[in-house]
C-alpha positions in Angstrom: -7.2 20.8 6.1 -9.2 18.1 4.3 -12.8 18.0 5.5 -14.9 15.0 4.8 -18.6 15.0 5.4 -20.3 11.6 5.2 -23.9 11.8 4.1 -26.5 9.6 5.6 -30.2 9.2 5.0 -32.4 7.1 7.3 -29.3 5.7 9.1 -27.6 4.5 5.9 -24.5 6.0 4.2 -25.4 7.5 0.9 -22.4 9.6 -0.1 -19.7 12.0 1.0 -18.2 15.4 0.3 -14.5 16.2 0.5 -13.2 19.7 0.6 -9.9 21.4 1.1 -6.3 20.4 0.9 -4.0 18.7 3.4 -1.6 21.6 3.3 1.5 19.9 1.9 3.3 20.6 -1.4 1.2 19.7 -4.4 2.3 16.3 -5.8 4.3 15.5 -2.6 1.6 15.3 0.0 1.0 11.7 1.2 -2.2 12.6 3.2 -3.8 14.2 0.2 -2.8 11.3 -2.0 -4.2 8.8 0.4 -7.6 10.5 0.7 -7.8 11.2 -3.1 -6.9 7.6 -4.0 -9.4 6.1 -1.6 -12.1 8.5 -2.7 -11.6 7.7 -6.4 -11.5 3.9 -5.7 -14.8 4.3 -3.7 -16.5 6.3 -6.5 -15.3 3.9 -9.2 -16.4 0.8 -7.2 -19.8 2.3 -6.6 -20.4 3.2 -10.3 -18.3 0.7 -12.3 -18.3 -2.4 -10.1 -21.6 -2.2 -8.2 -23.2 -0.4 -11.2 -25.1 2.0 -8.8 -26.1 5.4 -10.0 -24.5 8.4 -8.3 -24.2 12.1 -8.8 -20.5 12.9 -8.8 -18.9 16.3 -8.9 -15.1 16.8 -8.9 -13.3 20.1 -8.9 -10.0 21.4 -7.5 -10.1 20.6 -3.8 -13.6 19.1 -3.9 -15.3 15.8 -4.5 -19.0 15.3 -3.9 -20.8 11.9 -4.3 -24.4 11.1 -3.7 -25.6 7.6 -4.4 -29.0 7.8 -6.1 -29.9 4.1 -6.2 -28.8 0.8 -4.7 -27.9 2.5 -1.5 -28.1 -0.8 0.4 -25.5 -2.3 -1.9 -23.1 0.5 -1.3 -23.0 0.3 2.5 -19.8 -1.9 2.6 -17.8 0.2 0.3 -18.8 3.5 1.9 -18.3 2.0 5.4 -14.8 0.8 4.4 -14.0 4.2 3.0 -15.1 5.9 6.3 -12.9 3.4 8.3 -9.9 4.2 6.1 -10.4 8.0 6.6 -10.9 7.5 10.3 -7.5 5.9 10.5 -6.0 8.9 8.6 -7.8 11.3 10.8 -6.2 9.6 13.9 -2.8 9.7 12.3 -3.1 13.3 11.0 -5.6 15.1 13.2 -4.4 18.5 12.0 -4.8 17.6 8.3 -8.0 15.5 8.1 -11.4 16.1 9.8 -14.5 13.9 9.5 -18.1 14.7 10.2 -21.5 13.3 9.5 -24.5 14.9 7.8 -28.1 13.7 7.7 -29.6 14.4 4.3 
């Protein structure tokens, strides 16, 4: 199962952590591909388009992003990412689980 924990500080989204796999065959899993693609688009938009600083760690089955400045400017992209994953969670409740964490 893919678990996504959205990080918030003082009521504002400031990052996320994704762990796990959706359980399908590697390279053939549309749920994993959808989450991965959206996560990379979000990370790239934050760092390369909005030019915000972020601590980013990527490893097999794990992506962790913490925005370190311009948090206000990142609210729309992080909010859109959360909405996208909420839709995936509704479609695939046994493969995607979202939670919120106050940091």
